[in-house]
C-alpha positions in Angstrom: 0.8 -53.9 -16.6 -1.6 -54.0 -19.5 0.8 -51.9 -21.6 3.7 -54.3 -20.8 1.7 -57.3 -21.8 0.7 -55.6 -25.0 4.3 -54.6 -25.7 5.5 -58.2 -25.1 2.9 -59.6 -27.5 3.9 -57.0 -30.1 7.6 -58.0 -29.7 6.7 -61.7 -30.2 4.7 -60.7 -33.3 7.7 -58.7 -34.5 9.9 -61.7 -34.3 7.4 -64.1 -35.8 5.9 -61.9 -38.5 7.6 -58.5 -38.8 5.5 -57.2 -41.7 2.3 -57.9 -39.8 3.8 -56.2 -36.6 4.7 -53.1 -38.6 1.3 -53.0 -40.2 -0.3 -53.2 -36.8 1.9 -50.4 -35.5 0.9 -48.2 -38.5 -2.8 -49.0 -38.5 -3.4 -48.7 -34.7 -3.8 -44.9 -34.6 -6.2 -45.1 -37.6 -8.3 -47.7 -35.8 -8.3 -45.6 -32.6 -9.5 -42.5 -34.5 -12.3 -44.5 -36.2 -13.4 -46.0 -32.9 -13.4 -42.6 -31.0 -16.9 -41.5 -32.1 -18.4 -44.8 -31.0 -16.8 -44.4 -27.6 -18.3 -40.9 -27.3 -21.7 -42.3 -28.3 -21.3 -45.0 -25.6 -20.4 -42.5 -22.9 -23.4 -40.4 -23.9 -25.8 -43.3 -23.7 -24.4 -44.3 -20.4 -25.0 -40.8 -19.0 -28.5 -40.7 -20.4 -29.4 -44.0 -18.8 -27.9 -42.9 -15.5 -30.0 -39.7 -15.7 -33.2 -41.7 -16.4 -32.4 -44.1 -13.6 -31.8 -41.3 -11.2 -35.1 -39.6 -12.2 -37.1 -42.9 -11.9 -35.6 -43.7 -8.4 -36.0 -40.1 -7.1 -39.4 -40.7 -5.5 -38.2 -43.8 -3.7 -35.1 -41.9 -2.4 -37.3 -39.1 -1.2 -39.6 -41.4 0.6 -36.7 -43.2 2.3 -36.5 -46.5 0.5 -34.0 -49.2 1.2 -30.5 -47.9 1.0 -27.7 -49.6 -0.8 -24.7 -50.8 1.3 
């Protein structure tokens, strides 16, 4: 569904301002490649924080603290 909406917006942009639409089509892979390292850094930080949270809550889990539903 997200792809369909994006495609329809791009089609409207193609009708209204075709040079801008073609520029967006050409630059999208370059922007994606530039943002890829930042996504990997975000995934890494998320994993590190999940590990720290698991380590900090381990004593409570071992002692039988309140369980999440």
